[in-house]
C-alpha positions as CSV (number, residue, x, y, z in Angstrom):
1,M,-5.4,2.4,-21.9
2,T,-9.3,2.9,-22.9
3,A,-10.1,5.2,-24.9
4,G,-11.4,8.1,-23.4
5,Y,-10.2,8.0,-20.6
6,S,-7.5,9.5,-18.6
7,P,-5.8,9.4,-16.0
8,V,-5.2,13.0,-15.9
9,A,-8.4,13.4,-16.1
10,A,-10.1,10.9,-13.4
11,A,-7.4,12.1,-11.0
12,R,-8.5,15.8,-11.8
13,N,-12.4,15.1,-11.7
14,S,-13.6,12.9,-9.4
15,T,-11.8,11.9,-5.6
16,E,-14.6,8.5,-5.7
17,L,-11.6,6.0,-6.9
18,P,-12.5,3.0,-10.3
19,V,-15.0,0.6,-9.0
20,S,-11.9,-2.1,-8.6
21,N,-11.0,0.2,-5.5
22,R,-13.9,0.5,-3.6
23,N,-14.6,-0.6,-0.1
24,L,-14.3,-4.4,0.6
25,V,-12.3,-6.8,-1.3
26,S,-12.6,-10.2,-0.7
27,M,-10.0,-13.4,-0.8
28,E,-9.7,-16.6,0.7
29,L,-6.2,-16.8,2.6
30,S,-6.7,-20.8,3.6
31,S,-9.8,-22.6,3.9
32,M,-11.1,-22.0,6.8
33,T,-10.0,-18.1,6.5
34,Q,-11.0,-14.4,4.5
35,L,-8.9,-11.9,3.4
36,N,-10.6,-9.0,3.1
37,F,-9.3,-5.1,1.9
38,R,-10.7,-2.0,2.9
39,H,-9.4,1.9,2.6
40,A,-8.3,2.3,5.9
41,Q,-10.6,3.6,8.4
42,P,-9.1,6.9,10.8
43,A,-10.5,3.8,13.4
44,D,-8.0,2.1,12.1
45,L,-4.8,4.5,12.4
46,P,-3.1,2.5,15.6
47,A,-3.2,-0.9,14.5
48,I,-1.8,0.5,11.0
49,V,1.2,2.6,13.2
50,A,0.9,-1.4,15.5
51,L,2.0,-2.8,12.1
52,L,4.9,-0.2,10.5
53,A,6.7,-0.4,14.5
54,N,6.9,-4.4,15.0
55,D,10.2,-4.7,13.0
56,I,13.8,-3.9,13.5
57,L,14.0,-0.7,11.9
58,G,10.7,0.4,13.3
59,Q,11.2,-0.3,16.3
60,Q,13.8,2.5,16.3
61,R,11.3,4.7,13.6
62,E,7.7,4.7,14.9
63,D,5.9,5.4,18.0
64,A,3.5,3.3,18.3
65,S,1.4,4.9,21.8
66,S,-2.0,5.1,22.4
67,P,-3.6,7.8,20.6
68,P,-1.3,7.4,17.8
69,H,0.7,11.2,18.1
70,Q,-1.1,14.5,16.1
71,S,1.4,13.8,13.9
72,Y,0.8,10.0,12.4
73,V,-3.2,11.7,12.6
74,D,-2.1,14.7,10.4
75,A,-0.3,12.2,7.5
76,F,-3.2,10.1,8.1
77,E,-5.4,13.6,6.8
78,A,-3.3,14.1,4.1
79,I,-3.4,10.5,2.4
80,L,-7.0,10.3,2.7
81,A,-7.2,13.6,1.5
82,D,-5.8,13.3,-2.2
83,P,-7.1,11.3,-5.0
84,N,-4.1,9.5,-5.5
85,Q,-3.0,7.9,-2.2
86,L,-4.7,4.5,-0.6
87,Q,-4.3,3.8,2.4
88,V,-5.2,-0.2,2.6
89,V,-6.0,-2.6,5.6
90,A,-6.1,-6.4,4.9
91,T,-8.3,-7.6,7.6
92,V,-9.0,-11.0,8.8
93,N,-12.7,-11.6,11.5
94,D,-12.0,-7.4,11.3
95,E,-8.9,-7.9,12.8
96,V,-6.5,-5.6,10.2
97,I,-4.0,-7.7,9.9
98,G,-1.8,-5.7,6.9
99,T,-1.2,-2.3,5.5
100,L,0.6,-0.6,2.8
101,Q,0.1,2.8,1.0
102,L,-0.5,3.5,-2.1
103,T,0.4,6.2,-4.5
104,F,-0.5,7.2,-8.6
105,I,1.9,9.4,-9.3
106,P,1.4,11.3,-13.5
107,G,5.0,11.7,-14.7
108,L,6.1,13.4,-18.1
109,A,9.1,10.5,-18.1
110,R,7.8,7.0,-20.5
111,L,5.8,8.6,-22.6
112,G,3.4,10.4,-20.1
113,A,3.4,7.1,-17.9
114,W,1.3,6.7,-14.6
115,R,3.5,4.5,-12.1
116,G,2.0,3.0,-8.6
117,Q,4.3,3.5,-5.4
118,I,3.2,0.9,-3.3
119,E,5.4,1.8,0.4
120,A,5.5,1.0,3.9
121,V,4.3,-2.5,3.8
122,R,3.8,-4.8,6.5
123,I,2.0,-7.9,7.6
124,A,1.2,-8.4,11.2
125,E,3.5,-11.2,12.5
126,A,1.1,-14.1,13.2
127,H,0.0,-13.8,9.1
128,R,3.9,-13.6,7.8
129,G,3.8,-17.2,5.9
130,S,0.5,-17.4,5.0
131,G,-0.1,-15.6,1.1
132,A,-1.8,-12.8,2.7
133,G,1.6,-10.1,1.4
134,R,1.3,-12.2,-1.7
135,Q,-3.0,-11.0,-1.6
136,M,-2.3,-7.7,-0.7
137,F,0.7,-7.4,-3.8
138,E,-1.4,-8.5,-5.7
139,W,-4.4,-7.0,-5.1
140,A,-2.5,-3.5,-5.0
141,I,-0.6,-3.8,-8.5
142,A,-4.4,-4.4,-10.1
143,Q,-5.5,-1.2,-9.2
144,C,-2.3,0.7,-10.5
145,R,-3.1,-1.7,-13.9
146,A,-7.1,0.1,-13.2
147,R,-5.3,3.6,-12.9
148,C,-3.9,2.5,-16.0
149,C,-0.4,3.1,-14.5
150,N,2.5,1.3,-16.5
151,L,4.7,-0.3,-14.3
152,V,4.2,-0.5,-9.9
153,Q,7.5,0.4,-7.9
154,L,8.5,-0.1,-4.5
155,T,11.5,1.1,-2.6
156,T,12.7,-1.5,0.5
157,D,15.7,-1.4,2.4
158,K,18.8,-3.0,2.5
159,D,18.4,-4.3,6.0
160,R,15.2,-6.5,4.6
161,P,16.8,-9.4,3.2
162,D,13.3,-11.8,3.7
163,A,11.6,-8.7,1.6
164,H,13.3,-8.2,-0.8
165,R,13.5,-12.0,-2.0
166,F,9.4,-11.9,-1.2
167,Y,9.3,-9.2,-4.1
168,E,11.6,-10.8,-5.9
169,R,9.1,-14.0,-6.2
170,L,6.2,-11.7,-7.3
171,G,8.2,-10.5,-10.4
172,F,9.9,-7.1,-9.1
173,V,13.4,-6.7,-10.3
174,G,16.1,-4.5,-8.6
175,S,17.2,-1.5,-11.1
176,H,17.8,0.8,-9.1
177,V,19.5,2.3,-6.9
178,G,17.5,4.9,-4.0
179,Y,18.8,7.4,-2.1
180,K,17.1,9.2,0.9
181,L,18.1,12.6,2.6
182,I,16.5,12.6,6.2
183,L,15.6,16.2,6.4
């Protein structure tokens, strides 16, 4: 941790994220394609919801109708208002091809460690296997380092074996069992 930097003070005293979190970051996806990462904007919401709905599990629980359901709008506004939340989109030629939500969680465990929580990860079907997901995770992990997180965690549905293999290739370890209670 950098001397004089406190993630707690930064979270309380600033709505601006560290320089590494600012809007556009570009990475080369292939010799011809530039992958950009940026904070999601309200106009991105339909594309984000469509990505969330575009898989076997998302089809059962998401509503990709247009305009987006008000519950998505409300949740998106809450994410934008919280300095410990980032809704990120990956774009190619200004088209949203990926998304994830990154949450910075303070905690008392592990000597007051901050955690980065990565959730709702999706890459458009046409871009799976292109390296976009890996680059999106590398970017998100860099954001966690910039916020002095001690670890990065995620949850994934048991019915996503391809995702499990992907996360393991990135170095994640299936170290815990998670439980959910639908309310």
